[in-house]
C-alpha positions in Angstrom: -16.8 34.2 -26.3 -19.3 34.4 -23.4 -18.7 38.1 -22.8 -19.7 39.0 -26.3 -23.3 37.6 -26.0 -24.6 40.7 -24.1 -23.2 43.0 -26.7 -25.1 41.1 -29.4 -28.3 42.5 -27.8 -27.0 46.0 -28.3 -25.8 45.4 -31.8 -28.9 43.7 -33.2 -31.7 45.1 -31.0 -30.7 48.7 -30.0 -32.5 50.4 -32.9 -35.7 48.4 -32.3 -35.5 49.1 -28.6 -35.0 52.8 -29.3 -38.1 53.0 -31.4 -40.3 51.1 -28.9 -39.0 52.4 -25.6 -37.1 55.6 -26.5 -39.9 57.9 -25.2 -40.4 55.8 -22.0 -36.7 56.0 -21.3 -36.7 59.7 -21.8 -39.7 60.2 -19.6 -38.1 58.1 -16.8 -34.9 60.2 -17.1 -33.0 57.3 -18.5 -31.0 56.9 -21.7 -29.7 54.0 -23.7 -26.3 54.8 -22.2 -27.6 53.1 -19.1 -28.5 50.0 -21.1 -24.9 50.0 -22.4 -23.6 50.0 -18.8 -25.9 47.1 -17.9 -24.7 45.1 -20.9 -21.1 46.0 -20.1 -21.6 44.8 -16.6 -23.1 41.5 -17.7 -20.3 41.1 -20.3 -17.6 41.7 -17.7 -19.3 39.3 -15.3 -19.5 36.6 -18.0 -15.9 37.1 -18.9 -14.6 36.9 -15.4 -16.6 33.9 -14.3 -15.9 32.1 -17.5 -12.2 32.9 -17.0 -12.4 31.5 -13.4 -14.0 28.3 -14.6 -11.5 27.8 -17.4 -8.5 28.3 -15.1 -10.0 25.9 -12.5 -10.5 23.4 -15.3 -6.9 23.8 -16.3 -5.8 23.0 -12.7 -8.1 20.0 -12.8 -6.5 18.8 -16.1 -2.9 19.6 -14.8 -1.6 16.0 -15.1 -2.7 15.5 -18.7 -1.7 19.0 -19.8 1.7 18.6 -18.2 2.3 15.2 -19.8 1.3 16.6 -23.3 3.4 19.8 -22.9 0.5 22.2 -22.9 1.3 25.7 -21.8 -1.6 26.3 -19.4 -1.3 28.6 -16.3 -0.9 25.7 -13.9 1.8 24.1 -16.0 3.7 27.4 -16.6 3.3 29.1 -13.2 2.6 26.1 -10.9 -0.6 25.0 -9.2 -0.2 27.2 -6.1 0.4 30.4 -8.1 -2.6 29.6 -10.3 -4.8 29.0 -7.3 -3.8 32.4 -6.0 -4.8 33.9 -9.4 -8.2 32.2 -9.2 -8.7 33.6 -5.7 -7.7 37.1 -6.8 -10.0 37.0 -9.8 -12.9 35.8 -7.7 -12.2 38.6 -5.1 -11.9 41.2 -7.9 -15.2 40.1 -9.3 -16.8 40.6 -5.9 -15.2 44.1 -5.8 -16.6 44.9 -9.2 -20.0 43.7 -8.2 -19.9 45.9 -5.1 -18.8 48.9 -7.2 -21.6 48.3 -9.8 -24.1 47.9 -7.0 -23.2 51.1 -5.1 -22.7 53.1 -8.2 -25.8 52.1 -10.3 -28.2 50.0 -8.3 -28.4 50.6 -4.5 -31.7 48.7 -4.1 -32.1 46.2 -1.3 -33.4 43.4 -3.5 -30.4 43.6 -5.8 -28.1 43.8 -2.8 -29.5 40.7 -1.2 -29.5 38.8 -4.5 -25.9 39.8 -5.5 -24.7 39.2 -2.0 -26.3 35.8 -1.3 -26.3 34.2 -4.7 -23.2 35.6 -6.3 -20.7 37.3 -3.9 -20.9 34.7 -1.1 -20.3 31.8 -3.5 -17.5 33.7 -5.2 -16.0 34.2 -1.7 -16.3 30.5 -1.1 -14.5 29.8 -4.5 -11.7 32.2 -3.5 -11.2 30.4 -0.2 -11.9 26.8 -1.2 -9.5 26.9 -4.2 -6.6 27.6 -1.9 -7.3 24.4 0.0 -8.2 22.2 -3.0 -5.9 19.4 -3.6 -7.7 16.6 -5.5 -9.1 16.6 -9.0 -12.5 16.1 -7.5 -12.1 19.3 -5.5 -11.5 21.3 -8.6 -14.3 19.6 -10.4 -16.7 20.7 -7.6 -15.3 24.2 -7.8 -16.0 24.2 -11.5 -19.6 23.3 -10.9 -19.9 26.0 -8.2 -18.7 28.5 -10.7 -21.2 27.3 -13.3 -24.0 27.8 -10.7 -22.6 31.3 -10.0 -22.8 32.0 -13.8 -26.4 30.8 -13.8 -27.3 33.1 -11.0 -25.6 35.9 -12.9 -27.8 35.3 -15.9 -30.9 34.9 -13.7 -30.2 38.4 -12.2 -31.4 39.8 -15.6 -34.9 38.7 -14.7 -34.7 40.3 -11.3 -33.4 43.5 -12.9 -36.3 43.4 -15.3 -38.8 43.0 -12.4 -37.1 46.0 -10.6 -37.2 48.2 -13.7 -40.9 47.2 -14.4 -41.9 47.9 -10.8 -40.0 51.3 -10.6 -40.7 52.6 -14.1 -43.9 50.8 -15.1 -42.3 49.5 -18.3 
């Protein structure tokens, strides 16, 4: 669900964007293919962080899910294996952010933002989940992931600023 939201922009707005900004994009040596990559990156980020949060919430709800016979990851695989999956997904998200940064961005403002506000908190999630034991720990991790998601959305404003500054859009 959350990952589809960025693609709605492309589906409903791409023709209008092409009419209004097509010439500017061409003069700047850019194409709407770059916009598709941006939207894909936001969609992937939304998917992975939402997946992280849902899995953490499943661990948080383990007792109730187990007693009702729900087939969630913690019930089927066990809490420790599920915690390892959360850690792996968080680390994979950091790796994908690094790939996206070095492949498409490479500006210091984005580097600081992605490092401080997204990658470091994701690293904290990947470590803290391994030591979490109480329901309250998982609840706090869920909130931390929500904050990471918020900073992911807020990065769009920073990207807009960078593009405006670099290309006078």
